[in-house]
MDAnalysis code that builds the backbone (N, CA, C; Angstrom):
import MDAnalysis as mda
import numpy as np

u = mda.Universe.empty(255, n_residues=85, atom_resindex=np.repeat(np.arange(85), 3), trajectory=True)
u.add_TopologyAttr("name", ["N", "CA", "C"] * 85)
u.add_TopologyAttr("resid", np.arange(1, 86))
u.add_TopologyAttr("resname", ["MET", "PRO", "VAL", "PRO", "TRP", "GLU", "ALA", "LEU", "ILE", "PRO", "PHE", "GLY", "LEU", "LEU", "THR", "ALA", "MET", "PHE", "GLY", "ALA", "ALA", "GLY", "THR", "LEU", "LEU", "ASN", "THR", "SER", "LYS", "THR", "ALA", "GLN", "ASN", "GLN", "GLY", "LYS", "PRO", "ILE", "ARG", "TYR", "ASN", "ILE", "ASP", "ARG", "TRP", "ASP", "GLU", "MET", "MET", "MET", "ARG", "ARG", "ASP", "GLU", "ARG", "LEU", "THR", "GLY", "HIS", "LYS", "ARG", "GLY", "GLN", "THR", "ALA", "ASN", "THR", "VAL", "ALA", "PRO", "GLU", "GLY", "TYR", "ALA", "THR", "SER", "SER", "VAL", "TRP", "ASP", "THR", "GLU", "ARG", "THR", "THR"])
u.atoms.positions = np.array([
    [124.034, 187.320, 88.308],
    [122.619, 187.461, 88.048],
    [121.856, 186.950, 89.271],
    [120.973, 187.711, 89.815],
    [120.256, 187.303, 91.028],
    [119.212, 186.215, 90.728],
    [118.941, 185.406, 91.739],
    [117.949, 184.334, 91.610],
    [116.572, 184.895, 91.952],
    [115.586, 184.694, 91.078],
    [114.226, 185.162, 91.385],
    [113.560, 184.210, 92.387],
    [113.695, 184.524, 93.661],
    [113.220, 183.635, 94.722],
    [111.712, 183.402, 94.662],
    [110.964, 184.362, 94.147],
    [109.509, 184.184, 94.095],
    [109.111, 183.111, 93.074],
    [109.998, 182.750, 92.156],
    [109.695, 181.689, 91.181],
    [109.915, 180.299, 91.769],
    [110.598, 180.188, 92.881],
    [110.856, 178.873, 93.466],
    [109.617, 178.270, 94.121],
    [108.686, 179.092, 94.583],
    [107.463, 178.568, 95.207],
    [106.605, 177.816, 94.182],
    [106.288, 178.400, 93.000],
    [105.523, 177.623, 92.013],
    [106.297, 176.394, 91.505],
    [107.609, 176.532, 91.376],
    [108.417, 175.390, 90.942],
    [108.324, 174.257, 91.954],
    [108.394, 174.571, 93.217],
    [108.266, 173.560, 94.268],
    [106.881, 172.928, 94.281],
    [105.850, 173.741, 94.063],
    [104.486, 173.209, 94.023],
    [104.301, 172.257, 92.843],
    [104.788, 172.654, 91.674],
    [104.670, 171.787, 90.504],
    [105.425, 170.474, 90.704],
    [106.613, 170.555, 91.250],
    [107.398, 169.350, 91.504],
    [106.685, 168.434, 92.484],
    [106.126, 168.991, 93.529],
    [105.403, 168.190, 94.523],
    [104.151, 167.554, 93.919],
    [103.419, 168.291, 93.082],
    [102.189, 167.754, 92.479],
    [102.498, 166.639, 91.484],
    [103.541, 166.809, 90.663],
    [103.916, 165.737, 89.744],
    [104.384, 164.504, 90.518],
    [105.123, 164.707, 91.572],
    [105.561, 163.584, 92.403],
    [104.389, 162.877, 93.051],
    [103.424, 163.636, 93.563],
    [102.246, 163.039, 94.199],
    [101.399, 162.283, 93.181],
    [101.221, 162.860, 91.984],
    [100.427, 162.194, 90.951],
    [101.088, 160.890, 90.514],
    [102.391, 160.893, 90.329],
    [103.095, 159.678, 89.934],
    [103.030, 158.611, 91.002],
    [103.171, 159.016, 92.247],
    [103.109, 158.055, 93.348],
    [101.713, 157.450, 93.469],
    [100.677, 158.268, 93.339],
    [99.310, 157.755, 93.418],
    [98.983, 156.832, 92.250],
    [99.474, 157.156, 91.053],
    [99.242, 156.289, 89.899],
    [99.931, 154.938, 90.099],
    [101.163, 154.955, 90.556],
    [101.885, 153.710, 90.810],
    [101.201, 152.890, 91.900],
    [100.754, 153.534, 92.957],
    [100.057, 152.838, 94.035],
    [98.749, 152.228, 93.543],
    [98.025, 152.962, 92.704],
    [96.765, 152.468, 92.165],
    [96.985, 151.245, 91.277],
    [97.971, 151.310, 90.398],
    [98.237, 150.171, 89.512],
    [98.732, 148.961, 90.293],
    [99.537, 149.183, 91.305],
    [100.019, 148.071, 92.124],
    [98.860, 147.443, 92.898],
    [97.944, 148.264, 93.398],
    [96.789, 147.734, 94.126],
    [95.879, 146.926, 93.210],
    [95.740, 147.342, 91.953],
    [94.911, 146.609, 91.003],
    [95.541, 145.275, 90.617],
    [96.855, 145.154, 90.762],
    [97.559, 143.921, 90.429],
    [97.855, 143.079, 91.662],
    [97.102, 143.252, 92.706],
    [97.239, 142.498, 93.955],
    [98.638, 142.625, 94.538],
    [99.224, 143.810, 94.464],
    [100.526, 144.075, 95.054],
    [101.706, 143.621, 94.218],
    [101.449, 143.088, 93.047],
    [102.530, 142.622, 92.176],
    [102.934, 143.756, 91.227],
    [104.157, 143.722, 90.706],
    [104.576, 144.782, 89.784],
    [103.766, 144.772, 88.489],
    [103.769, 145.893, 87.809],
    [103.026, 146.048, 86.567],
    [103.698, 145.221, 85.475],
    [102.891, 144.581, 84.631],
    [103.429, 143.774, 83.538],
    [103.636, 144.640, 82.303],
    [104.779, 144.445, 81.652],
    [105.089, 145.116, 80.396],
    [105.380, 144.071, 79.336],
    [105.261, 144.440, 78.071],
    [105.582, 143.557, 76.936],
    [104.861, 142.215, 77.043],
    [103.549, 142.273, 77.159],
    [102.742, 141.066, 77.281],
    [102.519, 140.500, 75.881],
    [102.905, 139.241, 75.674],
    [102.687, 138.608, 74.382],
    [101.449, 137.710, 74.452],
    [101.203, 136.963, 73.384],
    [99.987, 136.154, 73.316],
    [99.977, 135.045, 74.369],
    [101.142, 134.493, 74.658],
    [101.218, 133.445, 75.675],
    [100.817, 133.997, 77.043],
    [101.345, 135.191, 77.375],
    [100.998, 135.804, 78.651],
    [99.513, 136.122, 78.729],
    [98.935, 136.603, 77.630],
    [97.499, 136.891, 77.612],
    [96.688, 135.616, 77.830],
    [97.117, 134.518, 77.189],
    [96.414, 133.253, 77.358],
    [96.512, 132.763, 78.805],
    [97.681, 132.898, 79.416],
    [97.852, 132.475, 80.804],
    [97.062, 133.371, 81.758],
    [96.960, 134.657, 81.437],
    [96.166, 135.564, 82.270],
    [94.690, 135.209, 82.193],
    [94.204, 134.838, 80.991],
    [92.805, 134.408, 80.870],
    [92.564, 133.112, 81.646],
    [93.527, 132.185, 81.589],
    [93.404, 130.940, 82.342],
    [93.392, 131.210, 83.845],
    [94.310, 132.078, 84.304],
    [94.357, 132.409, 85.728],
    [93.070, 133.083, 86.182],
    [92.504, 133.925, 85.305],
    [91.248, 134.585, 85.665],
    [90.117, 133.567, 85.784],
    [90.097, 132.576, 84.911],
    [89.070, 131.542, 85.006],
    [89.259, 130.685, 86.254],
    [90.513, 130.467, 86.658],
    [90.774, 129.633, 87.834],
    [90.524, 130.365, 89.144],
    [90.947, 131.634, 89.233],
    [90.920, 132.330, 90.516],
    [89.967, 133.508, 90.570],
    [89.527, 134.020, 89.422],
    [88.643, 135.176, 89.417],
    [89.378, 136.497, 89.245],
    [90.707, 136.473, 89.177],
    [91.493, 137.687, 88.981],
    [92.620, 137.374, 88.010],
    [92.923, 138.324, 87.119],
    [93.913, 138.033, 86.073],
    [95.330, 137.850, 86.607],
    [95.611, 138.346, 87.805],
    [96.938, 138.151, 88.386],
    [96.956, 137.085, 89.460],
    [95.836, 136.455, 89.703],
    [95.776, 135.432, 90.733],
    [96.336, 134.110, 90.248],
    [96.950, 133.381, 91.141],
    [97.460, 132.048, 90.822],
    [97.064, 131.104, 91.939],
    [96.948, 129.838, 91.590],
    [96.534, 128.851, 92.572],
    [97.468, 127.649, 92.534],
    [97.597, 126.978, 93.646],
    [98.436, 125.791, 93.739],
    [97.599, 124.522, 93.742],
    [96.292, 124.656, 93.594],
    [95.427, 123.474, 93.578],
    [95.697, 122.651, 92.325],
    [95.752, 121.351, 92.483],
    [95.989, 120.487, 91.330],
    [94.705, 120.106, 90.614],
    [93.575, 120.365, 91.241],
    [92.283, 120.040, 90.646],
    [91.573, 121.352, 90.321],
    [91.091, 121.463, 89.086],
    [90.385, 122.672, 88.671],
    [89.042, 122.750, 89.382],
    [88.549, 123.974, 89.632],
    [87.247, 124.100, 90.299],
    [86.108, 123.669, 89.380],
    [84.954, 123.464, 89.993],
    [83.767, 123.082, 89.223],
    [83.430, 124.182, 88.220],
    [83.071, 123.787, 87.029],
    [82.692, 124.756, 86.014],
    [83.860, 125.303, 85.210],
    [85.068, 124.865, 85.499],
    [86.232, 125.379, 84.761],
    [86.188, 124.948, 83.303],
    [85.733, 123.748, 83.045],
    [85.709, 123.227, 81.683],
    [84.699, 123.965, 80.811],
    [83.662, 124.514, 81.407],
    [82.637, 125.189, 80.615],
    [82.751, 126.703, 80.665],
    [83.773, 127.247, 81.303],
    [83.888, 128.703, 81.395],
    [84.784, 129.284, 80.314],
    [85.135, 128.487, 79.324],
    [86.021, 128.946, 78.265],
    [85.272, 129.852, 77.293],
    [85.977, 130.797, 76.737],
    [85.393, 131.682, 75.733],
    [85.200, 130.920, 74.429],
    [85.980, 129.866, 74.240],
    [85.924, 129.087, 73.012],
    [84.518, 128.539, 72.783],
    [83.845, 128.089, 73.814],
    [82.498, 127.534, 73.650],
    [81.507, 128.603, 73.231],
    [81.693, 129.827, 73.635],
    [80.746, 130.874, 73.269],
    [81.050, 131.462, 71.896],
    [82.298, 131.348, 71.413],
    [82.655, 131.915, 70.111],
    [82.359, 130.959, 68.973],
    [82.281, 129.675, 69.245],
    [82.056, 128.691, 68.194],
    [80.624, 128.778, 67.707],
    [80.435, 129.128, 66.464],
    [79.089, 129.181, 65.882],
    [79.148, 128.446, 64.548],
    [78.691, 127.195, 64.533],
    [78.691, 126.425, 63.282],
    [77.335, 125.872, 62.998],
])
């Protein structure tokens, strides 16, 4: 059975476009995470640590080695704004 050579051009284009889209999506997600790999299976502890890191550094994937919290860290908690008694 002969190979329909004219069908290989659209097949190659589709393969290239899916590859380009996947690569751009991966690059975009990696850039949003400051070059770190994407996180999967995030539990409540990880979410809490991400909120803490965001309050400390301004980015959810940022981490700091400073032993002293910056000014305003104690009052930047969501807990103070959610408490209504």
